[in-house]
C-alpha positions as CSV (number, residue, x, y, z in Angstrom):
1,X,0.0,0.0,0.0
2,X,1.3,3.5,-0.9
3,X,0.9,6.9,0.6
4,X,-1.4,7.8,-2.3
5,X,-4.0,5.3,-1.0
6,X,-4.7,7.7,1.9
7,X,-6.5,11.0,1.9
8,X,-5.1,14.2,3.3
9,X,-6.5,13.6,6.7
10,X,-5.1,10.1,7.1
11,X,-8.2,8.1,6.3
12,X,-8.1,5.2,3.9
13,X,-9.7,6.2,0.6
14,X,-9.9,2.8,-1.1
15,X,-12.1,0.8,1.2
16,X,-12.9,3.3,4.0
17,X,-11.4,1.1,6.7
18,X,-10.2,4.2,8.6
19,X,-12.0,7.5,8.2
20,X,-10.5,10.9,8.7
21,X,-9.5,11.4,12.3
22,X,-10.7,7.9,13.2
23,X,-9.2,6.1,16.3
24,X,-7.6,9.4,17.4
25,X,-5.1,9.7,14.5
26,X,-4.7,13.1,13.0
27,X,-2.9,12.1,9.8
28,X,0.6,13.2,10.8
29,X,1.8,9.7,11.6
30,X,1.8,7.4,8.5
31,X,3.4,4.5,10.3
32,X,1.0,4.7,13.2
33,X,-2.0,4.7,10.7
34,X,-0.6,1.6,9.0
35,X,-0.2,-0.1,12.3
36,X,-3.8,0.6,13.3
37,X,-5.0,-0.6,9.8
38,X,-3.0,-3.8,10.1
39,X,-4.6,-4.5,13.5
40,X,-8.0,-4.2,11.9
41,X,-7.5,-6.1,8.6
42,X,-4.8,-8.6,9.6
43,X,-2.8,-7.8,6.5
44,X,0.9,-7.5,6.7
45,X,1.4,-3.9,5.6
46,X,4.7,-3.2,7.5
47,X,8.0,-4.9,7.3
48,X,11.3,-4.4,9.1
49,X,12.7,-2.1,6.5
50,X,9.7,0.2,6.0
51,X,10.3,2.2,9.1
52,X,14.1,2.6,8.6
53,X,15.4,6.1,8.4
54,X,18.8,7.0,6.9
55,X,20.5,9.5,9.1
56,X,23.7,11.3,8.8
57,X,26.5,9.8,11.0
58,X,27.1,12.0,14.0
59,X,29.1,9.8,16.3
60,X,30.0,6.2,16.7
61,X,27.2,4.3,18.4
62,X,28.1,2.3,21.5
63,X,27.6,-1.4,21.2
64,X,24.8,-3.0,23.2
65,X,25.6,-4.9,26.3
66,X,25.6,-8.7,25.9
67,X,23.4,-9.7,28.8
68,X,19.8,-8.8,29.7
69,X,20.0,-6.9,33.0
70,X,23.7,-6.0,32.7
71,X,22.8,-2.3,32.1
72,X,19.4,-0.6,32.2
73,X,18.9,3.0,31.2
74,X,16.6,5.2,33.3
75,X,15.3,8.6,32.5
76,X,12.2,10.8,32.8
77,X,10.3,12.5,29.9
78,X,8.1,15.5,30.5
79,X,5.3,15.8,28.0
80,X,1.6,16.5,27.7
81,X,0.8,12.8,27.8
82,X,-3.0,13.2,28.5
83,X,-3.4,16.2,26.1
84,X,-5.3,18.3,28.6
85,X,-7.7,15.6,29.7
86,X,-5.8,15.2,32.9
87,X,-2.7,16.6,34.7
88,X,0.6,16.8,33.0
89,X,3.4,14.6,34.1
90,X,6.7,12.9,33.6
91,X,7.0,9.4,32.1
92,X,9.7,7.4,34.0
93,X,11.2,5.1,31.4
94,X,13.5,2.1,31.9
95,X,15.1,0.5,28.8
96,X,17.4,-2.6,28.9
97,X,20.5,-1.9,27.0
98,X,20.9,-5.4,25.6
99,X,17.4,-6.2,24.5
100,X,15.5,-2.9,24.4
101,X,12.9,-4.2,26.9
102,X,10.9,-1.3,28.2
103,X,9.0,-0.5,31.4
104,X,7.2,2.8,32.1
105,X,5.3,4.6,34.8
106,X,3.6,8.0,34.7
107,X,3.9,10.4,37.6
108,X,3.9,14.1,38.4
109,X,7.7,14.9,38.5
110,X,11.0,13.2,38.2
111,X,11.5,12.8,41.9
112,X,13.1,10.2,44.2
113,X,9.8,8.4,44.7
114,X,9.1,8.4,41.0
115,X,12.5,6.7,40.4
116,X,11.8,4.3,43.2
117,X,8.4,3.4,41.8
118,X,9.6,2.4,38.3
119,X,12.7,0.6,39.7
120,X,10.6,-1.3,42.2
121,X,8.3,-2.4,39.3
122,X,11.3,-3.5,37.3
123,X,12.7,-5.5,40.2
124,X,9.3,-7.2,40.9
125,X,9.1,-8.2,37.2
126,X,12.6,-9.0,36.1
127,X,14.9,-8.9,39.2
128,X,17.8,-6.7,40.3
129,X,19.8,-5.1,37.4
130,X,23.5,-4.9,37.7
131,X,23.7,-1.2,36.9
132,X,21.6,1.9,36.0
133,X,22.6,4.4,33.4
134,X,21.1,7.8,34.3
135,X,21.7,11.5,33.7
136,X,23.4,13.9,36.1
137,X,20.2,15.1,37.9
138,X,20.6,15.4,41.7
139,X,18.0,12.7,42.1
140,X,20.7,10.2,41.0
141,X,24.1,11.8,41.6
142,X,25.3,14.9,43.3
143,X,28.6,16.8,44.0
144,X,30.2,16.4,47.5
145,X,29.8,19.2,50.0
146,X,32.7,20.8,51.8
147,X,32.7,18.4,54.7
148,X,32.7,15.4,52.4
149,X,35.5,16.7,50.3
150,X,37.5,17.4,53.5
151,X,36.9,13.8,54.7
152,X,37.4,12.3,51.3
153,X,33.9,10.8,51.2
154,X,31.9,10.0,48.1
155,X,28.7,12.0,47.8
156,X,25.6,9.8,47.6
157,X,22.0,10.8,47.1
158,X,19.0,9.1,48.8
159,X,18.3,7.1,45.6
160,X,22.0,6.2,45.3
161,X,22.0,4.9,48.9
162,X,19.0,2.7,48.1
163,X,20.8,1.3,45.0
164,X,23.9,0.6,47.0
165,X,21.9,-1.4,49.5
166,X,20.6,-3.5,46.6
167,X,24.0,-3.9,45.0
168,X,23.0,-1.7,41.9
169,X,25.7,0.5,40.5
170,X,24.7,4.0,39.2
171,X,26.6,5.3,36.1
172,X,25.9,8.9,35.1
173,X,25.9,9.8,31.4
174,X,27.8,13.0,30.4
175,X,25.5,13.9,27.5
176,X,22.0,13.0,26.3
177,X,23.6,11.3,23.3
178,X,25.4,8.8,25.6
179,X,22.0,7.4,26.6
180,X,20.6,7.5,23.2
181,X,18.5,4.3,23.5
182,X,16.2,5.7,26.2
183,X,16.1,9.1,24.4
184,X,14.9,7.5,21.2
185,X,12.4,5.5,23.3
186,X,11.0,8.8,24.6
187,X,10.3,9.9,21.0
188,X,8.4,6.7,20.3
189,X,6.3,7.0,23.4
190,X,5.6,10.7,22.8
191,X,4.2,9.7,19.4
192,X,2.5,6.3,19.9
193,X,1.6,6.4,23.6
194,X,-0.1,9.7,23.4
195,X,-2.4,8.5,20.6
196,X,-3.2,5.3,22.3
197,X,-4.0,7.1,25.6
198,X,-6.3,9.3,23.6
199,X,-8.1,6.3,22.0
200,X,-8.6,4.8,25.4
201,X,-9.9,8.1,26.8
202,X,-7.6,7.9,29.8
203,X,-7.6,10.9,32.1
204,X,-5.7,10.0,35.3
205,X,-2.2,8.8,36.1
206,X,-3.5,5.7,37.9
207,X,-5.5,4.6,34.8
208,X,-2.5,5.4,32.6
209,X,-0.2,3.2,34.7
210,X,-2.7,0.4,34.7
211,X,-2.8,0.6,30.9
212,X,1.0,0.8,30.6
213,X,1.5,-2.4,32.7
214,X,-1.3,-4.5,31.2
215,X,-1.3,-3.5,27.5
216,X,1.1,-0.9,26.2
217,X,4.5,-2.2,27.5
218,X,3.9,-5.9,26.7
219,X,2.8,-4.9,23.2
220,X,5.7,-2.5,22.8
221,X,8.2,-5.2,24.0
222,X,6.7,-7.9,21.8
223,X,7.3,-5.6,18.7
224,X,10.6,-3.8,19.5
225,X,12.6,-5.9,22.0
226,X,15.2,-8.2,20.6
227,X,17.1,-11.2,22.0
228,X,20.3,-10.4,23.9
229,X,23.7,-11.5,22.4
230,X,24.3,-13.8,25.4
231,X,21.6,-16.1,26.7
232,X,22.5,-15.7,30.4
233,X,20.3,-13.3,32.4
234,X,22.3,-10.9,34.6
235,X,19.5,-10.0,36.9
236,X,19.8,-11.1,40.5
237,X,16.7,-12.4,42.4
238,X,14.5,-9.9,44.1
239,X,15.1,-9.7,47.9
240,X,11.4,-9.8,48.6
241,X,8.7,-7.2,49.3
242,X,9.5,-6.8,53.0
243,X,13.2,-6.0,52.5
244,X,12.4,-3.7,49.6
245,X,10.1,-1.8,51.8
246,X,12.9,-1.3,54.4
247,X,15.4,-0.2,51.7
248,X,13.1,2.1,49.7
249,X,12.8,4.9,52.4
250,X,14.5,8.2,53.2
251,X,17.1,8.1,55.9
252,X,18.2,11.2,57.8
253,X,20.7,11.4,60.7
254,X,19.6,13.4,63.7
255,X,21.1,14.1,67.2
256,X,19.1,13.2,70.3
257,X,18.7,16.1,72.7
258,X,19.3,16.0,76.4
259,X,15.6,15.6,77.1
260,X,15.3,12.7,74.5
261,X,13.7,14.7,71.7
262,X,14.4,14.3,68.0
263,X,13.5,17.2,65.7
264,X,12.8,16.3,62.1
265,X,11.1,18.4,59.4
266,X,9.8,20.9,62.0
267,X,8.2,18.2,64.1
268,X,9.2,16.9,67.5
269,X,9.4,13.2,68.6
270,X,9.9,12.2,72.2
271,X,11.9,9.0,72.4
272,X,10.8,6.7,75.2
273,X,13.4,5.4,77.6
274,X,14.0,1.6,77.2
275,X,15.8,-0.8,79.5
276,X,17.7,-2.2,76.5
277,X,19.2,-0.4,73.4
278,X,18.8,3.0,75.1
279,X,20.1,5.9,73.0
280,X,22.1,8.3,75.1
281,X,21.8,12.1,75.0
282,X,23.6,13.7,72.1
283,X,23.6,10.3,70.4
284,X,23.1,10.1,66.6
285,X,19.9,8.4,65.6
286,X,18.5,7.6,62.1
287,X,15.1,8.8,61.1
288,X,13.6,6.5,58.4
289,X,10.6,7.8,56.4
290,X,8.6,5.8,53.9
291,X,6.7,7.1,50.9
292,X,3.4,6.6,52.7
293,X,4.6,8.9,55.6
294,X,5.4,6.0,58.0
295,X,8.3,6.9,60.3
296,X,10.8,4.9,62.4
297,X,13.7,6.0,64.6
298,X,16.8,3.7,64.8
299,X,19.8,3.7,67.0
300,X,22.6,1.2,66.0
301,X,20.2,-0.9,64.1
302,X,17.5,-1.1,66.8
303,X,14.1,0.5,66.5
304,X,13.2,3.0,69.2
305,X,9.8,3.7,70.6
306,X,8.6,7.3,70.3
307,X,5.6,9.6,70.3
308,X,5.1,12.9,68.6
309,X,4.7,16.0,70.8
310,X,3.5,19.4,70.0
311,X,6.7,21.2,70.9
312,X,10.0,20.7,72.7
313,X,9.4,20.5,76.5
314,X,10.7,23.4,78.6
315,X,13.1,22.4,81.4
316,X,12.2,24.2,84.7
317,X,15.0,25.7,86.8
318,X,15.6,24.1,90.2
319,X,14.0,25.6,93.3
320,X,16.1,27.8,95.6
321,X,16.8,26.4,99.1
322,X,16.7,28.9,102.0
323,X,16.7,28.0,105.7
324,X,16.0,24.4,105.0
325,X,13.0,25.1,102.8
326,X,12.6,24.9,99.1
327,X,11.5,28.2,97.7
328,X,10.3,28.1,94.2
329,X,12.3,30.5,92.0
330,X,10.2,33.4,90.8
331,X,9.9,33.6,87.0
332,X,10.8,36.8,85.1
333,X,7.1,37.8,84.9
334,X,6.6,37.4,88.6
335,X,9.8,39.1,89.8
336,X,9.7,42.8,90.7
337,X,12.4,44.7,88.8
338,X,13.7,48.1,90.0
339,X,12.7,50.9,87.6
340,X,14.3,54.3,87.6
341,X,12.4,57.5,88.5
342,X,11.3,60.2,86.2
343,X,14.6,62.2,86.7
344,X,17.5,59.7,87.0
345,X,20.9,61.2,87.8
346,X,22.5,60.1,84.5
347,X,20.1,62.5,82.6
348,X,21.5,65.5,84.4
349,X,24.5,67.6,83.3
350,X,27.8,67.7,85.0
351,X,27.3,71.2,86.6
352,X,23.9,70.1,87.8
353,X,25.3,66.9,89.4
354,X,28.4,68.8,90.8
355,X,27.3,72.3,91.8
356,X,30.2,74.9,92.6
357,X,29.5,76.9,95.8
358,X,31.5,80.0,97.4
359,X,35.1,79.4,98.4
360,X,35.5,78.4,102.0
361,X,38.4,80.0,104.1
362,X,41.3,77.7,104.9
363,X,41.8,77.2,108.7
364,X,44.9,78.7,110.3
365,X,47.7,76.2,111.0
366,X,49.1,75.9,114.5
367,X,52.9,76.2,114.7
368,X,54.7,73.0,114.9
369,X,56.7,72.1,118.0
370,X,60.1,71.9,116.2
371,X,59.6,75.3,114.7
372,X,59.0,76.9,118.1
373,X,61.9,75.1,119.7
374,X,64.4,76.4,117.1
375,X,63.3,80.0,117.3
376,X,65.7,82.5,119.0
377,X,64.9,83.7,122.5
């Protein structure tokens, strides 16, 4: 079938199988229209060479990895995926480097929890990949601060710490071209996925993710994924849902105050005293927060009991002891402070504070005894 067989609006002219604007296609995607027509008629209208495009050589393309799960590219793509029918969002996309196998999830932003969500879905389906290939966003990697540089420590993000706990290496690409497979995958989704979401009338992220998991990604992989060069699967087994839940959470170090209070995100938590595994004052504890808002406080691997309080408790000063009795110390509001009068002395001038009176006569001095004894007779 040739392009001449279609009208200007993308509808099939010969037999009217697809009308103008039918199935959500606007006539700007010839291959997408052929694919929809093939699904209806069952005719083989496309072949492997029909979609090929000759491009000018820009740089040498990196060879694919040999094993499935050896390297998985991860990136987010911002686009109007729902075309105004629902909120905008970012499609978190994972593409295996060896096979092109794809897994996607739609969310609001490219955040830590968005990256955790798509990685967790990949682990549950395929296992633990050996390495992730990402860009340089601070979700994945960051520069060390002054203290870390002084101590010679490697800077790790929250997502990077989670991957370290799972044994997954993070490799940051230096340019968009370096992760070209996932970038080209974005273009495919921005074209085909948008049209299919339109045909399904999907308006929410939850419905979109359900469609991605049940229909779109399996169909996409069945068509575009290819066998790996080596038959061995490099994925490691999943550690299980319970361990993943403990790993996929934010961890922040805090210092326990003298009164056993931990301050975190402008909230106060009173740690209960325990006979065992007691955290001392000024001890460093770890606050662990899950995506659902659940919170735990740990000290040296042990979970501490706590309860949230409205504010930090105020320590009262000890009472004064006079004549064998304990007299409560008066607070500032109860004590009576001395207040100066309306005309304090420091407001007067020097002459006013030191008045000069009439000169007083000096008293006559009595002659000394030695002077009278030495006088002539």
